[in-house]
C-alpha positions in Angstrom: 0.0 0.0 0.0 1.3 3.5 -0.9 -1.5 5.4 0.6 -1.6 7.5 3.8 -4.3 9.5 5.5 -3.9 13.2 6.4 -6.4 15.4 8.2 -7.4 19.0 8.7 -9.9 21.0 10.7 -12.8 22.6 8.8 -14.0 26.0 9.9 -17.3 27.6 8.9 -20.0 29.8 10.3 -22.3 28.5 13.1 -25.3 28.5 10.7 -23.4 26.4 8.1 -22.2 23.9 10.8 -25.8 23.7 12.1 -27.2 22.8 8.7 -24.5 20.2 8.1 -25.1 18.7 11.6 -28.8 18.5 10.9 -28.3 16.8 7.6 -25.8 14.2 9.0 -27.5 13.6 12.4 -31.2 13.7 11.4 -31.1 12.3 7.8 -27.9 10.5 7.0 -27.3 8.6 10.3 -30.9 7.3 10.6 -30.7 6.1 7.0 -27.5 4.2 7.8 -29.1 2.8 10.9 -32.0 1.4 8.8 -29.6 -0.1 6.3 -27.6 -1.8 9.1 -30.9 -3.2 10.6 -32.1 -4.5 7.3 -28.7 -6.2 6.6 -28.7 -7.8 10.1 -32.2 -9.3 9.4 -31.5 -10.3 5.8 -32.3 -13.9 4.7 -28.7 -14.3 3.5 -27.1 -13.0 6.7 -25.9 -16.4 7.9 -24.4 -17.1 4.4 -22.5 -13.8 4.6 -21.3 -14.7 8.1 -19.8 -18.1 6.9 -18.2 -16.6 3.8 -16.9 -13.5 5.6 -18.1 -11.0 3.0 -21.2 -9.6 1.3 -21.8 -7.9 -2.1 -22.0 -4.2 -2.2 -24.9 -4.6 -4.7 -27.0 -6.0 -1.9 -26.6 -2.7 0.0 -27.5 -0.7 -3.1 -30.7 -2.7 -3.6 -31.8 -2.2 0.0 -31.1 1.6 -0.3 -33.2 2.1 -3.5 -36.7 2.0 -1.8 -35.4 4.1 1.1 -34.7 7.0 -1.3 -38.5 7.6 -1.6 -39.1 7.1 2.1 -40.4 10.4 3.6 -37.9 10.2 6.4 -34.9 10.3 4.1 -36.0 12.3 1.0 -34.4 15.6 0.1 -30.8 14.4 0.6 -28.2 15.0 -2.2 -27.6 11.9 -4.3 -24.0 11.6 -3.1 -25.2 11.3 0.5 -27.2 8.2 -0.4 -24.0 6.8 -1.9 -22.1 7.7 1.2 -24.7 5.9 3.4 -24.3 2.7 1.2 -20.6 2.8 1.5 -20.7 3.3 5.2 -23.0 0.4 5.8 -20.9 -1.8 3.5 -17.7 -0.9 5.3 -19.2 -1.6 8.7 -20.3 -5.1 7.6 -17.1 -5.7 5.6 -14.9 -5.3 8.8 -17.5 -7.0 11.0 -17.7 -10.1 8.7 -13.9 -10.3 8.5 -13.8 -10.4 12.3 -16.6 -13.0 12.4 -14.7 -15.2 9.9 -11.6 -15.0 12.0 -13.5 -15.9 15.2 -15.2 -18.8 13.4 -11.9 -20.2 12.2 -10.5 -19.9 15.7 -13.7 -21.6 17.1 -13.4 -24.4 14.6 -9.8 -25.0 15.6 -10.7 -25.1 19.3 -13.6 -27.5 18.6 -11.3 -29.8 16.7 -8.7 -29.6 19.5 -11.5 -30.3 22.1 -12.5 -33.4 20.1 -8.9 -34.6 20.1 -8.2 -33.7 23.8 -9.0 -36.9 25.7 -7.7 -38.4 28.8 -5.5 -41.6 28.8 -8.5 -43.6 30.1 -10.7 -42.2 27.3 -8.1 -43.0 24.6 -7.9 -46.6 25.8 -11.7 -46.9 25.8 -12.0 -45.4 22.3 -9.3 -47.6 20.7 -9.9 -50.7 22.8 -6.1 -51.0 23.2 -4.1 -50.6 26.4 -2.0 -47.4 27.0 1.3 -49.2 26.5 0.6 -50.0 22.9 -0.7 -46.4 22.3 2.6 -45.1 23.7 4.6 -47.5 21.5 2.7 -46.3 18.4 3.1 -42.7 19.4 6.9 -43.2 19.7 7.0 -44.9 16.3 5.1 -41.9 14.7 7.4 -39.5 16.4 10.5 -41.4 15.1 9.0 -41.2 11.5 8.4 -37.5 11.6 11.5 -36.4 13.6 14.1 -39.1 14.0 16.3 -37.1 16.2 13.6 -36.2 18.8 13.7 -39.6 20.6 17.5 -39.4 21.0 17.5 -35.9 22.6 18.1 -35.7 26.3 16.4 -33.2 28.5 18.7 -30.1 28.7 20.0 -29.1 32.1 19.4 -25.7 33.6 22.5 -24.1 31.9 21.4 -25.3 28.4 17.7 -24.4 28.6 18.1 -20.8 27.6 20.1 -21.7 24.4 17.7 -24.4 23.3 14.4 -22.8 24.0 13.9 -21.0 20.7 15.1 -23.9 18.5 12.9 -26.4 20.5 9.8 -24.3 20.4 10.2 -23.8 16.6 10.7 -27.5 15.9 7.7 -28.3 18.2 5.4 -26.0 16.2 6.5 -27.6 12.9 6.0 -31.1 14.4 2.6 -30.2 15.8 1.4 -29.1 12.4 2.6 -32.4 10.8 0.8 -34.3 13.5 -2.5 -32.3 13.0 -2.3 -33.0 9.3 -1.7 -36.7 9.8 -4.6 -36.9 12.3 -7.0 -35.4 9.8 -5.9 -37.7 7.0 -5.7 -40.9 9.1 -8.6 -43.4 9.4 -6.9 -45.9 11.7 -8.2 -45.6 15.3 -4.9 -46.5 16.8 -3.0 -43.9 14.8 -5.5 -41.2 15.7 -5.3 -42.0 19.4 -1.5 -42.1 19.3 -1.4 -38.7 17.6 -3.9 -37.2 20.0 -1.7 -38.6 22.8 1.4 -36.9 21.4 -0.3 -33.6 20.8 -1.7 -33.3 24.3 1.7 -34.1 25.8 3.6 -31.4 23.8 4.7 -33.7 20.9 6.5 -36.0 23.4 6.0 -39.4 25.0 5.8 -38.7 28.7 7.5 -41.0 31.2 5.1 -40.3 34.1 1.4 -41.1 34.5 -1.2 -38.6 33.7 -2.7 -36.5 36.6 -6.6 -36.8 36.1 -7.2 -33.5 38.1 -4.7 -31.5 36.0 -6.1 -32.9 32.8 -9.7 -32.1 33.8 -8.6 -28.5 34.6 -6.9 -28.3 31.2 -9.9 -29.6 29.3 -12.1 -27.2 31.3 -10.0 -24.3 30.1 -10.5 -25.2 26.5 -14.3 -25.6 27.1 -14.4 -22.1 28.6 -12.5 -20.7 25.6 -15.0 -22.4 23.2 -17.9 -20.9 25.1 -16.4 -17.4 25.0 -15.8 -17.6 21.3 -19.4 -18.9 20.8 -20.7 -16.0 22.8 -18.7 -13.5 20.9 -19.9 -14.8 17.6 -23.5 -14.8 18.6 -23.6 -11.4 20.4 -21.5 -9.3 18.1 -24.1 -7.9 15.6 -23.5 -4.4 14.1 -25.7 -1.6 15.6 -26.3 1.9 14.4 -25.7 5.1 16.3 -28.5 6.2 18.6 -27.8 9.9 18.9 -31.0 10.6 20.9 -30.2 8.0 23.6 -33.6 6.5 23.3 -32.3 2.9 23.1 -30.4 3.4 26.3 -33.6 4.8 28.0 -35.7 1.9 26.7 -33.1 -0.6 28.1 -33.1 1.2 31.5 -37.0 1.1 31.6 -37.0 -2.6 30.7 -34.3 -3.4 33.4 -36.2 -1.5 36.1 -39.6 -3.0 35.4 -38.8 -6.6 34.6 -36.9 -9.5 36.0 -34.3 -11.1 33.6 -35.0 -14.6 32.4 -31.4 -15.7 33.0 -27.9 -14.4 33.6 -27.4 -14.0 29.8 -30.2 -11.5 29.5 -29.1 -9.7 32.7 -25.6 -9.4 31.3 -27.0 -8.1 28.0 -29.0 -5.4 29.8 -25.9 -4.5 31.9 -23.7 -4.2 28.8 -26.1 -1.8 27.1 -26.5 0.4 30.2 -22.7 0.6 30.7 -22.0 1.4 27.1 -21.8 5.1 26.5 -24.3 6.2 23.9 -23.0 7.6 20.6 -23.1 11.3 20.3 -21.6 11.9 16.9 -23.3 11.1 13.5 -21.8 8.8 10.9 -19.2 10.5 8.6 -19.8 11.3 5.0 -17.6 9.3 2.6 -16.5 10.8 -0.7 -14.9 8.2 -3.1 -15.5 10.3 -6.2 -12.6 12.8 -5.6 -14.1 15.4 -8.0 -16.9 15.9 -5.4 -14.3 18.0 -3.5 -13.8 21.4 -5.0 -10.8 23.4 -3.8 -10.3 27.2 -3.8 -8.1 29.9 -2.4 -8.9 33.4 -1.4 -6.9 36.6 -1.8 -5.2 36.0 1.6 -3.9 32.6 0.5 -6.4 30.7 2.7 -7.5 27.3 1.3 -11.2 26.5 1.1 -13.2 23.4 0.1 -16.9 22.7 -0.7 -18.5 19.3 -1.5 -20.6 18.0 -4.3 -24.3 18.1 -3.2 -23.3 20.6 -0.4 -22.1 23.4 -2.7 -23.9 26.0 -0.7 -21.5 25.4 2.2 -17.9 26.4 2.1 -15.3 25.5 4.7 -11.9 27.0 5.4 -8.9 24.6 5.8 -6.9 24.7 9.0 -4.1 22.1 9.1 -0.6 21.5 10.4 2.3 23.1 8.4 3.7 19.7 7.7 0.5 18.7 5.8 -0.2 22.0 4.0 1.6 21.0 0.9 -0.8 18.1 0.3 -3.8 20.4 0.3 -2.1 22.8 -2.0 -1.4 19.9 -4.4 -5.1 19.1 -4.4 -5.8 22.6 -5.7 -3.0 22.4 -8.3 -4.4 19.1 -9.6 -7.8 20.6 -10.0 -6.6 23.7 -11.7 -4.4 21.6 -14.1 -7.4 19.5 -15.2 -9.6 22.6 -15.7 -7.0 24.4 -17.7 -6.5 21.5 -20.0 -10.3 21.2 -20.5 -10.4 17.7 -18.9 -7.5 16.3 -20.9 -6.0 15.0 -17.6 -7.3 11.9 -15.8 -8.7 12.3 -12.3 -7.3 8.8 -11.7 -3.9 10.5 -11.3 -5.1 13.0 -8.7 -3.0 12.9 -5.6 -6.2 12.8 -3.5 -7.8 9.4 -3.7 -10.8 9.6 -1.2 -12.1 11.7 1.6 -14.2 11.4 4.7 -16.0 14.3 6.5 -16.6 13.6 10.2 -17.2 15.2 13.5 -14.7 14.9 16.4 -15.9 15.0 20.0 -15.2 18.3 21.7 -15.6 19.7 25.2 -17.9 22.3 26.7 -21.6 23.2 26.7 -23.8 24.5 23.9 -25.2 23.3 20.6 -23.5 20.1 19.3 -22.4 21.8 16.1 -20.6 24.4 18.2 -19.1 22.0 20.7 -17.8 19.3 18.3 -15.1 19.8 15.7 -15.5 19.2 12.0 -12.6 17.2 10.5 -11.7 16.2 6.9 -9.7 13.0 6.5 -8.0 12.7 3.1 -6.3 9.6 1.7 -3.5 10.3 -0.7 -1.2 8.1 -2.9 2.3 9.2 -2.0 3.6 7.9 -5.4 1.6 10.7 -7.1 3.7 13.4 -5.5 6.6 13.0 -8.0 6.8 12.6 -11.8 8.5 9.2 -11.5 5.8 7.9 -9.1 3.0 9.3 -11.3 4.5 7.5 -14.3 4.5 4.2 -12.3 0.8 4.6 -11.4 -0.1 5.7 -14.9 1.4 2.5 -16.4 -0.5 0.3 -13.9 -3.8 2.0 -14.6 -3.3 2.1 -18.3 -2.5 -1.6 -18.3 -5.8 -2.3 -16.5 -7.9 -0.2 -18.9 -6.2 -1.7 -21.9 -7.0 -5.2 -20.6 -10.7 -4.3 -20.2 -10.8 -2.9 -23.8 -9.2 -6.1 -25.1 -11.7 -8.3 -23.3 -14.7 -6.3 -24.6 -13.4 -6.3 -28.2 -12.8 -10.0 -28.1 -16.5 -10.6 -27.7 -17.2 -9.6 -31.3 -20.4 -7.8 -32.0 -21.1 -5.4 -29.2 -24.4 -3.9 -28.1 -24.8 -0.1 -28.2 -24.3 0.2 -24.4 -21.1 -2.0 -24.7 -19.8 0.2 -27.5 -20.4 3.2 -25.3 -18.4 1.5 -22.5 -15.5 0.8 -24.8 -15.6 4.4 -26.0 -15.3 5.7 -22.5 -12.5 3.3 -21.7 -10.5 4.6 -24.8 -11.2 8.1 -23.6 -9.9 7.2 -20.1 -6.8 5.6 -21.6 -6.1 8.8 -23.7 -6.4 11.0 -20.6 -4.1 8.7 -18.6 -1.4 9.3 -21.2 -1.5 13.0 -20.5 1.1 13.5 -17.7 0.8 16.0 -14.8 3.7 18.5 -14.4 5.2 17.3 -11.1 8.6 17.5 -9.5 11.2 14.9 -10.3 12.7 12.6 -7.6 14.3 9.2 -8.1 12.2 6.3 -6.8 13.5 4.4 -3.8 14.7 0.9 -4.8 15.6 -1.3 -1.8 17.1 -4.7 -1.9 14.3 -7.3 -1.6 16.3 -9.6 0.6 17.2 -6.9 3.2 14.3 -6.8 5.7 14.0 -4.8 9.0 12.2 -6.9 11.6 10.3 -5.2 14.4 9.7 -6.8 17.8 7.2 -5.3 20.3 7.3 -5.8 24.0 5.7 -4.4 27.1 8.7 -2.8 28.7 10.5 -2.0 25.5 8.0 -1.0 22.8 10.3 -1.4 19.9 13.4 -3.5 19.0 14.6 -4.0 15.4 16.9 -6.4 13.6 18.2 -5.7 10.1 18.4 -9.1 8.4 19.8 -10.5 5.2 17.1 -13.1 4.4 19.2 -14.8 1.8 22.0 -15.8 4.2 19.8 -15.6 7.3 22.3 -13.2 8.9 21.6 -10.3 11.2 23.4 -7.1 9.9 22.5 -4.9 13.0 20.4 -4.8 16.1 18.8 -1.6 17.6 17.1 -1.4 21.0 14.7 1.3 22.1 17.5 3.3 23.7 19.5 3.3 20.5 16.4 4.2 18.4 15.4 7.2 20.6 19.0 8.4 21.3 19.0 11.6 23.4 15.1 11.5 23.4 15.1 8.3 25.5 14.4 10.4 28.6 10.9 11.0 27.0 10.1 7.4 27.5 10.6 7.6 31.2 8.6 10.8 31.4 5.8 9.0 29.5 5.9 6.1 32.0 5.7 8.6 34.9 2.7 10.4 33.3 0.8 7.1 32.8 1.4 6.0 36.4 0.2 9.4 37.6 -3.0 9.4 35.5 -3.7 5.7 36.5 -3.4 6.7 40.2 -5.8 9.7 39.6 -8.2 7.5 37.8 -8.1 5.0 40.6 -8.9 7.7 43.2 -11.7 9.0 41.1 -13.2 5.5 40.8 -13.1 5.1 44.6 -15.1 8.3 45.0 -17.5 7.3 42.1 -16.4 10.5 40.4 -15.8 11.0 36.6 -12.6 9.1 35.8 -11.9 10.1 32.2 -8.5 11.6 32.9 -6.9 13.2 29.8 -3.4 12.4 28.7 -0.9 14.5 26.7 0.2 13.6 23.2 3.7 12.7 24.4 3.1 9.0 23.4 2.3 10.0 19.9 5.4 12.2 19.7 7.6 9.2 20.9 5.9 7.0 18.3 6.9 9.4 15.5 10.5 9.6 16.8 10.7 5.8 16.8 9.1 5.5 13.4 11.5 8.1 11.9 14.5 6.3 13.4 13.4 2.9 12.0 12.7 4.2 8.5 16.1 6.0 8.5 17.9 2.8 9.5 16.0 0.9 6.8 17.1 3.5 4.2 20.7 3.3 5.5 20.8 -0.5 4.9 18.8 -0.1 1.6 16.1 -2.4 3.0 13.1 -3.0 0.7 10.6 -3.7 3.5 9.9 -3.4 7.2 8.2 -6.4 8.9 5.9 -5.6 11.8 4.1 -8.0 14.2 0.4 -8.8 13.5 -1.6 -6.8 16.0 -4.1 -9.5 16.7 -1.3 -11.4 18.4 -0.2 -8.5 20.6 -2.2 -9.6 23.7 -0.6 -13.1 23.6 2.9 -11.5 23.1 2.5 -9.1 26.1 1.1 -11.8 28.4 3.8 -14.2 27.4 6.4 -11.6 28.3 4.8 -11.0 31.7 4.5 -14.7 32.5 8.2 -15.3 31.5 9.3 -12.5 33.8 7.1 -13.8 36.7 8.5 -17.3 36.3 12.0 -16.0 36.3 11.4 -13.9 39.4 9.5 -16.6 41.4 10.5 -20.0 40.0 8.1 -22.8 41.1 5.9 -20.4 43.2 2.6 -20.0 41.3 1.0 -17.6 43.8 4.0 -15.4 43.8 4.2 -15.4 40.0 0.6 -14.2 39.8 1.2 -11.5 42.4 4.3 -10.3 40.6 2.6 -10.3 37.2 -0.2 -8.1 38.6 2.3 -5.6 40.1 4.4 -5.6 36.9 1.4 -4.8 34.7 0.7 -1.8 36.9 4.3 -0.6 37.0 5.1 -0.6 33.3 3.7 1.8 30.7 0.8 0.8 28.4 1.7 1.4 24.8 -0.6 1.9 21.7 1.1 -0.6 19.4 -1.4 0.1 16.7 -0.5 3.8 16.7 3.2 3.0 16.6 2.7 0.7 13.6 0.6 3.3 11.9 3.4 5.9 12.4 5.9 3.5 10.9 3.6 2.8 8.0 3.1 6.5 7.3 6.8 7.3 7.4 7.8 4.3 5.3 5.0 4.8 2.7 6.3 8.3 1.9 9.7 6.9 1.0 8.4 3.8 -0.8 9.4 1.1 1.7 6.9 -1.7 1.9 5.3 -2.7 5.2 4.9 -6.5 5.8 3.2 -8.4 8.6 4.3 -11.6 10.3 3.6 -13.4 13.6 6.0 -12.5 16.4 7.2 -15.5 18.5 6.2 -15.7 22.1 9.5 -16.9 23.5 13.1 -15.8 23.1 15.1 -12.6 23.4 13.9 -9.4 21.8 16.6 -9.4 19.1 15.8 -13.0 18.2 12.1 -12.2 18.0 12.8 -9.3 15.7 14.9 -11.5 13.5 12.1 -14.2 13.4 9.6 -11.6 12.3 11.8 -10.4 9.5 12.5 -14.0 8.2 8.8 -15.0 8.6 7.7 -12.0 6.5 10.3 -12.7 3.8 9.3 -16.4 3.6 5.6 -15.5 3.5 6.1 -13.7 0.1 6.2 -17.0 -1.6 
């Protein structure tokens, strides 16, 4: 991806803001709420849930009759399109999450089916445990001949062999799972299940029934939680009036819940803060945004369908050049009488949204109006524009070839081909843009990023061809003289956490605000990582998958607790609790987004890979880099 998002504040008169708020809160948001409700009750809903996607044509069909509904008439056509896009985006992300949860649930259910006690395995197979162990040892010897010959490492060797052993165990476990699925022989399946539940080894001691029952119960609880998440997570609209919350309160005070599930559902609704901001307006047709500049040099914008309302642009100096480019692109196309293609505009899409503000008064005066713009960084230079032009021209030429290969075309098809030829002609008309050589990194040089709880970023520069590490950089080296800011950030978080705790004890409002120091540190880290990647001529930066971050952090806490209190479970739990409270909590998503933004401007690719749960930080960073490189195949 070569796109980044920039933002600016929009300023207009109170009357203009009021009219826009009325349109978005009283017309557009209720329309989106109705679309979400209809999609949730659609007959194909379960099919979409299983597939993990739905067609945008379905949303368009549902929206057609609503255009004549008295509640939603009078809106500009582009706002209906925005409502369709918003509903489609909500369900697209929700269905993707549902698909991932369903896959995780299916895996847990398969594991629960395999996870049987030694007694159950002997009953299912009708064979004594000794023969099952012999068969398990034979299977283990076939898959990994050296495993049976390995001796248990002593305390001085454990640290050196942990990573290698964990990696080999994961590969062996995958082989065993595959063989279990493909095997029909009862003895083989029982032997494989016996190996998997014992960590891909043949244990020497007898199984403890109580520990096994506890282990199985944990899996059953995980299955139940996943099932509850899948069943309860249905998209909802935004109730700006708070009526839904009031209805739930009335129901909860006048009725007795049927069971704990219903009581929990009421409680969740009452504890959820109602939405106070309307849905944003989405503009995917970039010519819907018309840019202008007054005699004082102030940039303005107005939107298609809302041309009566003009908004002044207020943005950071670092982003001003992007908005000036939007105006230049528009002027260039107008001056050439539409001989340039809007497909090469630097601006690719936009979103008009309200940000929550503070104070009392009318909502359109309290809340801030913000414009989010997505830009393609390649379109800033002539070389990057030429690259995009070649990609788009190849796509259009392919469509023309496909249409012409059909032979006799209908009148509508001929018109479509004519429009494609016109688009191809405009794409070949270049924009006058500054020249800057494109960045070309070496594909086998990858910068791997490791994230931790105490040290938010550690990187390893790797040569994936030779599997060698060229350099390591810890958080102290990345921040340099700014490392003191990290300690200041930790102190700030501990202070705000203490203030929040005291407010909670008094039942007082506990939304304690924090400074933007964390975001500033993220940008410093991102800048340092991208600079190092450029120094080593790396083609990509590999970052951990965010959905694994909770497991990564918990694994680090447990490892520290076990090291601090070996063999003392209660002490480990107490230490882990204290450690969580003492270290800073980091926004890993914000850090990755900062790295992505900095790297995209230069042309460095961002890749994702799973971060190992065990090992040193430098080893984890190297593993992320190698895993990302191998995943390209």
